[in-house]
C-alpha positions in Angstrom: -50.2 -59.5 118.9 -53.3 -60.3 120.8 -54.7 -63.8 120.4 -58.7 -63.4 119.5 -61.0 -66.2 120.6 -64.5 -67.2 119.3 -67.3 -66.6 121.3 -69.0 -69.7 121.4 -70.6 -70.9 118.3 -71.0 -67.1 117.0 -68.8 -65.4 114.3 -67.4 -63.0 116.4 -63.8 -63.2 117.7 -62.9 -61.6 120.9 -60.0 -60.8 123.2 -60.6 -63.0 126.3 -59.8 -59.5 128.2 -63.4 -57.6 127.7 -64.2 -54.3 128.9 -67.6 -54.1 131.6 -68.5 -50.1 131.1 -70.9 -49.8 133.9 -68.8 -47.4 134.9 -68.6 -45.5 132.1 -71.9 -42.7 132.2 -73.7 -45.1 135.2 -74.2 -42.3 137.0 -77.0 -44.6 138.9 -74.5 -46.8 139.6 -71.7 -44.3 140.6 -73.1 -41.3 141.4 -69.6 -39.1 140.9 -68.5 -40.3 137.7 -66.3 -38.1 135.1 -67.9 -38.8 131.5 -64.3 -37.6 130.1 -62.5 -40.6 132.1 -65.0 -42.7 131.3 -65.1 -41.8 127.5 -60.8 -42.1 127.8 -60.5 -45.6 129.0 -62.8 -46.9 126.4 -60.2 -45.5 123.9 -57.7 -46.9 125.7 -59.0 -50.4 125.9 -59.7 -49.7 121.9 -55.6 -48.9 121.6 -55.1 -51.5 123.2 -56.5 -54.3 121.4 -59.1 -55.3 124.0 -62.5 -55.0 121.6 -65.2 -56.5 123.4 -67.1 -53.9 125.0 -69.9 -54.9 127.1 -72.8 -52.0 128.3 -76.9 -51.4 128.8 -79.8 -49.1 128.7 -80.0 -49.2 132.8 -76.5 -48.0 132.6 -77.1 -43.9 133.2 -79.8 -44.8 132.1 -79.0 -44.8 128.4 -76.2 -42.8 129.0 -73.3 -45.3 128.9 -74.4 -46.4 125.6 -74.4 -42.7 124.5 -71.0 -42.5 125.2 -69.3 -45.5 124.1 -71.1 -44.6 120.6 -69.2 -41.5 120.6 -66.5 -43.1 121.6 -66.5 -45.6 119.1 -68.0 -42.8 116.1 -64.6 -40.7 117.0 -62.5 -43.5 117.3 -63.4 -44.6 113.5 -62.7 -47.9 115.0 -66.5 -49.0 114.9 -65.9 -52.2 112.4 -63.0 -53.7 114.9 -65.1 -53.7 118.2 -67.3 -56.3 119.2 -69.9 -54.3 121.0 -72.7 -56.2 123.7 -75.7 -54.3 125.0 -78.7 -55.6 127.3 -82.5 -54.2 127.4 -85.4 -55.4 129.1 -85.8 -52.4 131.8 -89.1 -50.2 131.0 -90.0 -47.0 132.7 -93.7 -47.1 133.8 -96.1 -44.8 135.5 -94.2 -45.0 139.3 -90.7 -46.5 138.5 -89.3 -49.3 136.3 -90.6 -52.3 135.0 -88.8 -55.8 133.7 -90.6 -56.2 130.0 -89.6 -59.2 127.7 -92.3 -58.7 125.1 -91.7 -59.2 121.5 -92.3 -55.4 120.8 -90.4 -54.3 123.8 -87.4 -55.9 123.0 -87.4 -55.1 119.0 -88.4 -51.2 120.5 -85.3 -51.4 123.1 -82.8 -52.7 119.8 -83.7 -50.0 118.1 -83.1 -47.4 121.2 -80.3 -49.1 121.6 -78.9 -48.8 117.5 -79.7 -45.2 118.0 -77.9 -44.1 121.3 -74.8 -46.5 120.0 -75.1 -44.3 116.9 -74.3 -47.5 114.8 -76.4 -49.5 112.6 -75.7 -53.2 114.1 -75.2 -54.3 117.6 -72.9 -57.5 117.4 -74.3 -59.2 120.8 -77.8 -58.2 122.4 -78.7 -59.5 125.5 -82.2 -60.1 127.2 -80.9 -58.4 130.8 -83.8 -60.1 133.4 -86.2 -62.5 132.7 -89.9 -60.7 133.3 -92.6 -63.2 134.7 -95.1 -63.4 131.7 -93.5 -63.5 128.5 -92.4 -67.3 126.9 -88.7 -67.1 126.5 -89.0 -68.8 123.5 -91.3 -65.8 122.3 -88.7 -63.6 123.6 -85.4 -64.7 121.9 -87.7 -65.6 118.6 -88.0 -61.3 118.3 -84.0 -61.3 118.8 -83.9 -63.9 116.0 -86.2 -61.5 113.6 -83.8 -58.6 114.3 -80.7 -61.1 113.8 -81.8 -62.2 110.4 -82.2 -58.3 109.6 -78.6 -57.6 110.6 -79.5 -55.5 113.1 -77.8 -57.8 115.7 -75.1 -60.6 115.0 -75.8 -62.8 118.1 -78.4 -63.3 120.8 -77.7 -63.4 124.7 -79.8 -63.9 127.8 -78.6 -62.6 131.7 -79.8 -63.4 134.8 -82.3 -66.4 133.5 -82.5 -69.2 136.0 -81.7 -72.4 134.2 -85.0 -73.4 133.1 -85.6 -70.0 132.0 -82.6 -70.7 130.2 -83.8 -73.9 128.1 -87.0 -72.7 127.4 -85.4 -69.6 126.0 -83.3 -71.7 123.8 -86.0 -74.4 122.7 -84.9 -73.8 118.9 -81.0 -73.1 120.0 -80.8 -69.5 119.2 -79.1 -68.4 122.2 -75.3 -68.0 121.7 -74.2 -66.5 125.1 -75.4 -66.6 128.9 -74.2 -63.8 130.9 -74.9 -64.6 134.7 -72.9 -64.2 137.9 -69.9 -65.9 138.7 -66.7 -65.9 141.0 -64.6 -67.8 143.2 -66.6 -67.1 146.1 -70.1 -67.6 144.3 -69.7 -70.9 142.4 -73.1 -71.6 141.9 -73.2 -71.7 137.7 -71.0 -74.3 138.0 -73.5 -76.8 138.9 -76.5 -75.5 137.6 -75.6 -73.5 134.6 -71.9 -74.7 133.2 -73.2 -78.4 132.0 -76.1 -76.6 129.9 -74.2 -74.3 128.1 -71.3 -76.7 127.5 -73.6 -79.0 126.2 -75.2 -76.2 123.5 -72.3 -74.4 123.3 -73.3 -71.2 124.5 -70.7 -69.1 126.0 -70.6 -67.9 129.5 -70.0 -64.3 130.1 -69.4 -63.6 133.9 -69.8 -60.6 135.6 -69.2 -59.1 139.3 -65.5 -61.4 138.6 -63.8 -59.9 141.4 -66.8 -60.2 144.0 -67.1 -56.3 144.5 -63.3 -56.0 144.3 -62.3 -58.4 147.6 -60.4 -61.0 144.9 -58.2 -58.0 143.6 -56.4 -58.9 146.3 -56.3 -54.9 148.0 -58.7 -55.2 150.6 -57.7 -55.7 154.2 -59.7 -56.9 157.8 -60.1 -52.8 159.2 -61.9 -52.1 155.7 -65.5 -51.0 156.2 -67.5 -49.4 153.7 -70.5 -47.2 152.9 -71.8 -47.7 149.7 -73.8 -50.7 148.3 -70.8 -53.4 149.2 -71.8 -52.7 153.0 -74.9 -55.0 152.2 -72.9 -57.9 150.9 -72.6 -60.8 153.3 -69.4 -61.7 151.8 -67.9 -58.7 152.6 -69.2 -58.6 156.4 -67.8 -60.2 159.4 -66.5 -63.4 160.0 -67.0 -64.2 155.9 -65.5 -61.5 155.3 -62.4 -62.7 157.3 -62.7 -65.9 156.3 -62.9 -64.3 152.3 -59.4 -62.3 153.2 -57.8 -65.6 154.0 -58.6 -67.7 151.1 -57.6 -64.6 148.9 -54.1 -64.4 151.0 -53.3 -67.7 149.7 -53.4 -67.4 145.8 -50.4 -64.1 146.9 -47.4 -67.0 146.1 -48.9 -68.0 142.7 -49.4 -64.0 141.7 -45.7 -63.3 143.0 -44.2 -66.3 141.4 -46.0 -65.2 138.4 -44.9 -61.3 138.9 -48.6 -60.3 138.4 -51.1 -59.3 140.7 -53.7 -61.6 142.7 -56.6 -60.4 140.5 -54.7 -61.8 137.2 -54.4 -65.2 138.8 -58.3 -64.8 139.5 -58.8 -64.0 136.0 -57.0 -66.0 134.2 -58.6 -68.9 136.3 -62.1 -67.9 135.1 -60.5 -68.0 131.3 -58.9 -71.5 132.0 -62.8 -73.0 132.8 -64.3 -74.7 129.6 -67.7 -72.4 129.4 -65.7 -69.5 129.8 -64.0 -67.8 126.7 -63.8 -64.4 127.4 -63.9 -62.0 131.1 -65.6 -58.4 131.3 -63.9 -56.7 134.4 -64.8 -52.8 134.4 -63.0 -50.2 135.3 -63.0 -46.9 136.1 -59.9 -45.6 134.6 -57.8 -45.9 131.4 -54.8 -47.3 133.5 -56.9 -49.8 135.2 -58.3 -51.5 131.7 -54.1 -52.2 130.9 -53.2 -54.2 134.0 -56.4 -56.1 133.6 -54.9 -56.6 129.9 -51.8 -58.7 132.1 -54.2 -61.2 132.8 -53.1 -62.4 128.7 -49.7 -63.4 130.2 -50.4 -65.5 133.0 -50.4 -69.4 131.9 -51.9 -71.4 134.9 -50.3 -75.2 135.1 -53.5 -77.7 135.7 -51.7 -78.5 139.2 -52.2 -74.3 140.2 -55.8 -74.7 138.6 -57.0 -77.3 140.7 -55.0 -75.4 143.8 -56.8 -72.1 143.4 -59.9 -74.1 143.3 -59.3 -76.2 146.7 -59.2 -72.8 148.3 -62.6 -71.7 147.1 -64.2 -75.2 147.5 
């Protein structure tokens, strides 16, 4: 039986291993996606007690929310799922704008409700900060929607510490989503002390650092997609990072799991983190991620992994 955990100070109970759904209908991110495979992996997640599903308007755009909504309706399991989505992107003439205005955020929530085919969203994030809107006002708009029962918890994503403090002026922020992994640990200094102090749950994205922390890359690999521009996957940095990942193999082998399970378990051992949301493109990857829940890291192992990735 899966042991659910409380997400920060909310009343949301989640499987510590969630599902990041950017490869479900995220055609703007992954041009060759198969929509049926995306729906299948969401259903596989639900059928295996993964109850925390994270999507966003900009995945698709809009298509990921639609597909996730279809699966929840077809499965009849909407009530069991903690559904998170994000908004802030606005199509304007000539491109895309980030908008945190109360009016726009309220419209964004209404649009997401329609696409997701639901009458409430468990966790709604402001996906990116804009430059114009006072953050407490933006969050205040979400608080109104929370009071109306349209959302159950309020999140912000990609905010700086100062923006987070401003957003949380009235104590309304429940969850923060930001980049964090063993290769990029800046959040430990910049954000963890604040979120811990205010009982805000930190949900890391990019947990496997574009795949290198899954332990399946080697030095002869080259990349011709979005990974080609990532400094940690180029040149000497790539070689050094591969060497660090190799040091995790002994721990993984001793526990009969893969390197990625050790990495995800290390995140769950951090006090600021209640749940991780690794992405997947195939249903079997969802089930494989769940092996993380069998991993118990000792204090010595946690320290050893920390030391490798100083």
